[in-house]
N, CA, C and O atoms as a MOPAC input file, in Angstrom:
PM7 MOZYME 1SCF
protein

 N      0.85200 1    -1.20400 1     0.00000 1
 C      0.00000 1     0.00000 1     0.00000 1
 C      0.88200 1     1.24600 1     0.00000 1
 O      0.58900 1     2.22900 1    -0.68100 1
 N      1.96700 1     1.19100 1     0.77400 1
 C      2.87100 1     2.33900 1     0.84400 1
 C      3.47400 1     2.61000 1    -0.53500 1
 O      3.57900 1     3.75900 1    -0.96300 1
 N      3.87200 1     1.52700 1    -1.22900 1
 C      4.47500 1     1.70600 1    -2.55100 1
 C      3.47600 1     2.34500 1    -3.51600 1
 O      3.83900 1     3.21000 1    -4.31200 1
 N      2.21800 1     1.91300 1    -3.43900 1
 C      1.20500 1     2.47900 1    -4.33500 1
 C      1.04600 1     3.97400 1    -4.09300 1
 O      1.02600 1     4.76100 1    -5.03900 1
 N      0.93200 1     4.36400 1    -2.82800 1
 C      0.76900 1     5.78100 1    -2.51000 1
 C      2.02600 1     6.55800 1    -2.90900 1
 O      1.94500 1     7.72000 1    -3.30600 1
 N      3.18600 1     5.90600 1    -2.80100 1
 C      4.43600 1     6.55100 1    -3.17500 1
 C      4.46800 1     6.81800 1    -4.67800 1
 O      4.78600 1     7.92400 1    -5.11300 1
 N      4.13700 1     5.79500 1    -5.46600 1
 C      4.12000 1     5.97900 1    -6.91700 1
 C      3.06600 1     7.01100 1    -7.30000 1
 O      3.26300 1     7.78600 1    -8.23600 1
 N      1.95400 1     7.02200 1    -6.58200 1
 C      0.91300 1     8.01800 1    -6.84900 1
 C      1.45100 1     9.41700 1    -6.59100 1
 O      1.23500 1    10.33100 1    -7.38700 1
 N      2.15300 1     9.57900 1    -5.47500 1
 C      2.74300 1    10.87500 1    -5.14700 1
 C      3.77900 1    11.25800 1    -6.20100 1
 O      3.87600 1    12.41900 1    -6.59900 1
 N      4.55700 1    10.26000 1    -6.65000 1
 C      5.56600 1    10.52000 1    -7.68400 1
 C      4.88200 1    11.00000 1    -8.95700 1
 O      5.32900 1    11.95800 1    -9.58700 1
 N      3.78700 1    10.32600 1    -9.33300 1
 C      3.07000 1    10.73000 1   -10.54300 1
 C      2.52400 1    12.13900 1   -10.40700 1
 O      2.60600 1    12.94000 1   -11.33800 1
 N      1.95800 1    12.44100 1    -9.22900 1
 C      1.41900 1    13.78400 1    -9.00300 1
 C      2.53700 1    14.82300 1    -9.10100 1
 O      2.35400 1    15.88600 1    -9.69300 1
 N      3.69500 1    14.50700 1    -8.51500 1
 C      4.82200 1    15.43500 1    -8.55600 1
 C      5.28200 1    15.63700 1    -9.99900 1
 O      5.56300 1    16.76000 1   -10.41700 1
 N      5.35800 1    14.54000 1   -10.75600 1
 C      5.80500 1    14.63400 1   -12.14700 1
 C      4.82900 1    15.47000 1   -12.96400 1
 O      5.24700 1    16.34600 1   -13.72200 1
 N      3.53400 1    15.20900 1   -12.81800 1
 C      2.54200 1    15.96800 1   -13.57100 1
 C      2.56300 1    17.43200 1   -13.14600 1
 O      2.30200 1    18.32000 1   -13.95700 1
 N      2.87600 1    17.68600 1   -11.86100 1
 C      2.95600 1    19.05800 1   -11.37400 1
 C      4.18600 1    19.75500 1   -11.94200 1
 O      4.13500 1    20.94000 1   -12.27200 1
 N      5.29900 1    19.01600 1   -12.05900 1
 C      6.54700 1    19.61900 1   -12.53700 1
 C      6.62800 1    19.65700 1   -14.05800 1
 O      7.50400 1    20.31700 1   -14.61800 1
 N      5.71900 1    18.95300 1   -14.73000 1
 C      5.77900 1    18.86300 1   -16.19000 1
 C      5.88200 1    20.23500 1   -16.87000 1
 O      6.72800 1    20.40900 1   -17.74800 1
 N      5.04700 1    21.21500 1   -16.49100 1
 C      5.14200 1    22.53200 1   -17.14500 1
 C      6.49400 1    23.20000 1   -16.94400 1
 O      6.91400 1    24.01900 1   -17.76300 1
 N      7.17300 1    22.85400 1   -15.86000 1
 C      8.45200 1    23.49800 1   -15.54900 1
 C      9.62000 1    22.74400 1   -16.17200 1
 O     10.77000 1    23.15900 1   -16.03300 1
 N      9.33400 1    21.63600 1   -16.85800 1
 C     10.40600 1    20.78500 1   -17.35100 1
 C     11.30300 1    21.53200 1   -18.33200 1
 O     12.52800 1    21.43900 1   -18.25600 1
 N     10.68800 1    22.27600 1   -19.25500 1
 C     11.48200 1    23.01400 1   -20.23800 1
 C     12.40900 1    24.00200 1   -19.53000 1
 O     13.59100 1    24.10600 1   -19.85700 1
 N     11.85700 1    24.72100 1   -18.56000 1
 C     12.65400 1    25.71000 1   -17.82100 1
 C     13.80800 1    25.01900 1   -17.09900 1
 O     14.93800 1    25.50700 1   -17.10300 1
 N     13.50600 1    23.86300 1   -16.47000 1
 C     14.55700 1    23.13900 1   -15.75200 1
 C     15.63100 1    22.66900 1   -16.71900 1
 O     16.82100 1    22.73200 1   -16.40800 1
 N     15.20700 1    22.18800 1   -17.91800 1
 C     16.18700 1    21.73900 1   -18.90800 1
 C     17.09800 1    22.89500 1   -19.30800 1
 O     18.31100 1    22.72200 1   -19.42900 1
 N     16.51400 1    24.07100 1   -19.51400 1
 C     17.32400 1    25.24300 1   -19.86500 1
 C     18.31200 1    25.55600 1   -18.75100 1
 O     19.48900 1    25.81100 1   -19.00700 1
 N     17.82200 1    25.53300 1   -17.50500 1
 C     18.69400 1    25.83200 1   -16.36200 1
 C     19.82000 1    24.81100 1   -16.28900 1
 O     20.98300 1    25.17700 1   -16.12000 1
 N     19.47600 1    23.52500 1   -16.41800 1
 C     20.48300 1    22.47300 1   -16.32800 1
 C     21.51900 1    22.63200 1   -17.43800 1
 O     22.71900 1    22.49800 1   -17.19800 1
 N     21.04900 1    22.92000 1   -18.65600 1
 C     21.97900 1    23.09200 1   -19.77600 1
 C     22.91400 1    24.26700 1   -19.52800 1
 O     24.12000 1    24.16800 1   -19.75600 1
 N     22.35100 1    25.38500 1   -19.05900 1
 C     23.19000 1    26.56100 1   -18.81000 1
 C     24.19500 1    26.26000 1   -17.70500 1
 O     25.34600 1    26.69100 1   -17.77800 1
 N     23.76500 1    25.52100 1   -16.68100 1
 C     24.68300 1    25.16600 1   -15.59300 1
 C     25.78800 1    24.26700 1   -16.12500 1
 O     26.95900 1    24.44600 1   -15.79200 1
 N     25.40700 1    23.29100 1   -16.95900 1
 C     26.41700 1    22.39500 1   -17.53800 1
 C     27.42200 1    23.19500 1   -18.35800 1
 O     28.62900 1    22.97500 1   -18.25800 1
 N     26.91900 1    24.12600 1   -19.17200 1
 C     27.81600 1    24.94000 1   -19.99000 1
 C     28.75500 1    25.75400 1   -19.10900 1
 O     29.94900 1    25.85500 1   -19.39100 1
 N     28.21200 1    26.33500 1   -18.04000 1
 C     29.05400 1    27.12500 1   -17.13200 1
 C     30.14000 1    26.24900 1   -16.52800 1
 O     31.29200 1    26.66700 1   -16.41000 1
 N     29.76400 1    25.01400 1   -16.14100 1
 C     30.74000 1    24.11200 1   -15.54400 1
 C     31.82000 1    23.73900 1   -16.55800 1
 O     32.98900 1    23.58800 1   -16.20200 1
 N     31.41800 1    23.59200 1   -17.83100 1
 C     32.39500 1    23.23500 1   -18.87300 1
 C     33.40200 1    24.36700 1   -19.04800 1
 O     34.60000 1    24.12900 1   -19.20200 1
 N     32.89600 1    25.60900 1   -19.02400 1
 C     33.77500 1    26.74700 1   -19.33400 1
 C     34.54800 1    27.25300 1   -18.12100 1
 O     35.34900 1    28.17900 1   -18.24800 1
 N     34.32500 1    26.66700 1   -16.95400 1
 C     35.04700 1    27.12000 1   -15.76300 1
 C     36.51600 1    26.74000 1   -15.86200 1
 O     37.29200 1    27.03500 1   -14.95400 1

């Protein structure tokens, strides 16, 4: 039962973060680039 509620929470979190995914990808890419050029 705990695993089911956990996966449910994970799904809710993913669906909640979905709109922000593009923004996060941009942030991650920019951070990676900064780390490369350091």
